[in-house]
N, C-alpha and C positions, 0 to 999 in steps of 0.2 A: 776561241779558235772551238770548232765541235765536238761534239762527245760523242760516242759510239751507239748511244740511244738516238742521236738530231739523224746523223748519217744513215741509220738501219729503218727511222719511218720514213724519212725525205726519199729513201730508192725505193719506200713500200708507195708511198705517198705520188709519186713519179712515174712507175709502174716501171721500172729498170728492172727492181727485186726479184730473182730466180725463185720460182715456189718449189719446193721439192714436194712430194707427197711420197710417203711413203704407207702399202697396202691400195691395193685398186681395186678394192670388190664396191660394194652397190655405196657406199659413203664416199670412197674416195674419188671415187671416176666421176661421178655428178661435178663433185667438188673441183678437179682438174679439169673437167672443161667448161668450168666458168669462169673461171680465173684466165684461159686460154682465152676464152670468147673477150674477154675486156685487157687484152694486151699484153699480157706479163707472159717469160716464157716461163713456159711448166715442165721439169723434172720428175715421171712417177721411177719408185722404184718396188719392184715385189722379186717376192723369191719363184713364185711358179712361172714357171718360165713361156707355157702356153701363151697365159696371161699378157705376158711384156710381148709377144712373137705377134699376135693378135692386135694388138693396140698401136704397135708399130708399125704393122699393113694397113691400119686403119680402117680397123675390125671392130665393133660390138660384142661383148661377150654376156651381153644383159638385155634382155628383149625389150625393154621400155624405153632403153637406152638408142638410141637411132645412130647408125654407122657412121653415117654423114657428118656427124655433130664431128666423130672419133675422127674421121681424114681431115675435117676442116682443121682440128687444134695440131695434127702431124703438120699440115702445110704452113700453120703456124707458128712452128718451132717445135713439140712439144715433141719430147721419147720416152720413152719407158725402156729401164735397165733392171738386171737383176744383180749389177754390180754398187754393193752397199757406202762402195768410198766416195763415188761420187757426189755425195750429201755434201760433201764442201763446197761443191759450186753453188747451192743452192748456198738464199740468205732467210726463208722462211722452211723449215721441217716441221711438215703435219702429219702425225702420226694418227691411219686410220687404219687399227689389225684388231683383230678381233678378240674377246673377252668374255669365251665361253664361261661353264663351271665343267669341274673336273667330276669325279661316279662316286664323290660323297659330298655334291650339290654345292661344292665351296669354289669361288671365285679360281681359275684357270690364269695368272698374271703371264705365262711363258711365254705367250707371245709379245707382250709388251716387253717385259723387259730381255727379251734373245732379240730384240729388233734394238733397242736401246745400248744393250751390250755391242753388235754388229755397230751400231753408229757413231759410240760416244771417241774411239779411236779416232772420227774424220769430224769430229764438229770443230768449230774453226769460232774466232772473236767476232762477233758483230752478225750472230744470226739468231734469230728465235726458233726455239720449237715447242709444239705447240700437240698438245695431246689428247684429239676425239675422241678415243673409244671410253665406253660404258663401263663405268667399277664404281671402286667405295670411298667413299671422302676419309684422303689423304696418301692418296693413291700418286698424286703425283710427285708432294716433296717425300713422302716415305719412300719412292722407287724411283724414280726420274731424277732427282737432284743430289744426290748424291753420284751416282753413277757419271751426269754430266760433267760433276766439278771435281774427279776424276785427276783430268789429264790439267787441273789448276786453272782453268777457266771458272770467272766465280760469277754465278747468277744473277741477273739484276745488274749489273755493269759491266763484262764483259759479254757476255750470255744472255737474252730472256728466255723465261722458259713460261709457259700458260696452260691453262685447261678451257679450252672449249670443247663440248659434248654436240657430237653430231645430236641433227636432229631431222633425218631424210625420212616420209614416207613411199619406200615405193611404188610406182604406181598412181600415186593421187594426185589426178592432170587440175583440182585446185591451187597445188603448191608447188617452186621449184627454189633450187637452193637459193634462190635471189631473195627471194620474201618467205624464208624462214627466217625470224630473229634469231641473231645470236650471240647465245650469252657468252662474256671472255669474261675468265679469273686468273689474275698475277700472280705468280708466288712474290713479288715486290708489286710498288707500285709503279717502277719506270716498266716492270715484266707488262702489267698490264696494259699501259701504254703503250708499246709497241704492239701484245694482239691485238688492241682497237685497231689501232692503225694495218696491222695485216688482215683483218676483216675486213672495213668499213670501206674499200674500195668494190667488194664483190657482195656484200649484204647490205640489203636495204636497212636493216635496222641491226644496233649492235647496241648489245647490253651488259656493260662493266658490274662486275662485282667486286666485291673486298677482298676475296682469298682463290685459289684454284679449291680448298675444300667446302667453300659455300658453292660454287661452281658444279663439284662434283657432288654434292646432294640436289641442287635442283634437279638436273637429268635424275636423278632416284627418284623426288619424288613427282616428277613426269609421268612416270611411267611405274610406280608404285601404285598413284590413285589411277590409273588406269588396268592395272591387275586384279585390283580393288573391287574395282566396281564390278567388273567381270567376272571374280567370285562370285560376288551376293546375287549375280544377274545369272549365273548358271547355277547355282546353288538355289536359288525360287524357283528354274525350271523345273529341277528336281520336285519340291514342294508342289508345284503346280501339275506335273502331269502327275503325281498321285492321286491328286482331285480331280483330275480330266480337265484339268483348266488348261489352253493355251498360252501358252507364255510371251509369246509373239502378240497375238491379239491384246495380250495387258500391257507391253511395252511399248507399240503403236498406241495406244488413247492415254498412259501416262504419260507421252513425250508430249500431245498438244497442250498440255500445261506449261503458262508461256514463262514459267518464273519457275525457279527451285528447281528443275530436275531436268540432269539428262540423260538419255537413252543411251543404254549398253546393252549389245545386243549378247545371248549365249551361242554357245557353239561346241565343237569337239573336245575344243582344250583351247591354250595360248600357244600362237606361234611368230616368226618373224625373233630377231636376235635379242629387241631388248626385255619385251616385258614380260616372257618366261622365264625369265632370268634376274634382270638388275633387283628385284625384290630380295634372292636370294643374298646378293653383294653387301645388304644394307644390312638382316637380319646377321650374317659373318662376321660384320665388323663390330658391330651393338654388342657379339659378345664380348668383345675386348672392352669394354664398358660397364660390364657386370649387368646388362637390360637382354628382357630377353621378348623381340616385337613379335606379341602373339596374333597380334590382328592381323599382319603380313603374312606370318607363316599358314595363316590359318585358308588365307583365300589360295596360297598356292598350293597346297593343300588338296582342297577342291578342287581350284584348275587341271590339278594335275590330275585327279580323278577321271574327269573328264573322257577320256580316250575309253577306260574301261565300262564308264557307263554306258556308251554309244557301242560296245560291245557285248554290253549284257541284254540291251536291245535288241542289238540285231540276234544275240541267243533266241530270246523272247519272242520274231518273228519267227524266225524259221520252224522255233517248237512248234506255232500255231499252226503252222503248213507242214507237221509231219516229218519235218526236216530237224538234221540234227548240223552244227555247226562243221564237230569234224565229215570230211566227205564233200561239204558246198564247195560252188562255188561264188565266190562274192567278189566284187568289181567295187574298188571305188574312187569314186567321181570326182576327183581333183586333189593335188596331193601338192601344188603351191603353199605356204600358208595363208594366204590371202590372196583376194582375188584379182586376179585380171595381172598378177606378175606369175615370172618365173623363181618366184626365190623362196628357196627351200627351207632356210633358215628353221632349226624347231619345229618344226609343221608336223601338229599333229597327226596329220592323216599316215605319217612315216607309224607313229606310235600305234594308230588304228592297226594297220598291215598287218606289227609283229606281233602284234597280240594275236589274231585272226589267225597267222602262219603257227603260234605256237599250241592253237588251242586245234589244230589239224586241217583247217580251213582252206583253201588253195585261194588265195588273193593274186588279183590281179590288178591296174590302174588302166584311170581312161584321163587325160588333160593335154588339152590345148597346149600350155604351156613350159610343155616338161615331154619334149618325146620321150625323152632316154633317162631313165632312172639314173641319179647324179653321183660321181661317189662321193661318200661322202662320213664323217668323222669316226663313226658310230651305228649307220647303217648303212646295212647293205643289201639292195635288191636286183638282180639280174632280170629287168624287165622292160620290159619298151611298153608305149601306151598305146591300147587298146583305141582303135578306129569307133568313134559311135553311130549305132546303127538298130534301126528295128532288130533285125538279125542276130549282130553281137549279144544286143540285151537279151533275148533271148536267151540267150547261151549259159546266163548265168542266173544259180538261184536267188541270189541277192545284191544291189548295187546300195553303196554306204555315199549318199551327197554328202561327203565332208567339205570342199571349197565353192560357194556359188559363183565358179564361172560367168561370166556375159554369151559367152561362146557356147553351153552345152544350150539345146535341144531342151526344156525341160518338158513340150508337151508330147514330144516322141518320148521321152523314157517316162513320164507318167502312162504313156496309153502303151508300154512295151516290156516297162519292166515287170518279173515276177516278184519282189519287193522290196519295197523303196525304204529305208535307214534315211531320216531326212534331219542333219544336224542344223541345217541353218534356215530354218522355217518359210524353205522355196515354196510352201504348200500348203504357205499357213489356210485354215479357215477348211480348207478339204478334209476329205474323212474319203477311207478306202478300207476292206483287210487287207487291201495289196500295201497301205501306206503305215509307217513307225514315225513317230514324233518325238529326234530322240533331243 
């Protein structure tokens, strides 16, 4: 007689299983499209009615994801819903919900816990639940496990629980969901085996781990590694600037070393869901063990200070031209957190805009990927993207180059802007009294 585990693995390997994905954003949408492409029936669940409506109409709401892919998924049986009770239809339940920080820079787990609370009464025997949201070590066991077992299901026997962190890089043409290796940690060995069976059809390489806690820590290490190195190069930027040295020239030269060096480039701050947030998840959890993660926290302080550094350089540039920031018109170029995408999560551009506004400047923005300033949890601007032209550039006292989109005409910007504050090294090597490197 086959076990519950064996029957579920058979359904996953034969692609008869129904894949339920909760949270249909930058992580959930590519994942659901991948499962649909390889023949699974996919059910999407989200609280956002507008997202659900667009998906069911075969449309994408993320710029770099083609609407035709969504339409094909709909033709293949994909359906989106706001009805959490329908999770009972799914054999696999993959949670891709936000894990932001609260105003005290501590983990805000309410999206995860509220989602599990909404689902737990509809979970059933023979399902696997996978958490993909970035979080601190222990979350899966401390927050998900007790909620899932409230109804009498035994994790590892009746139902299976895993942690498998997302590794999406929006807009990166070199990688896609299929080609990015997948970490899988299970609450029990049975859970891990089912998790491997869940992701193996969709992902080229699955990496099993000993526990959910080890998998959770792996995700944090990946992003803290990047945050610390960006913090280092941002601090080096400040030192180099004081010494009259171009940090971008220095990093480019160091990158020619074929071993022992990985180039990280400075910028106006950290953006995206993971890198600005993940270090604080670990520092918060480490305090429970009586540890103070000084190295990680220092890099966070440096990176958080970059928007203020940029605005300070803007003030210096305006002062040199006999202007004050108060009353000046400033155009921020690029408000997405990285080039060539429409992703606004934790964008440092928004913090720069707020600081300009707080100091009396009149702020506007231009971003070909974000035509209308979106609704955000903590930031509010009633603005539309300004189209770039010689005449519009001439209307502003300064432009702050915050995101280096390829669609910007940098020659035109250089020719017609009164003052440029370059935070991305676009004009590296150039020298002009109208150019401030920040």
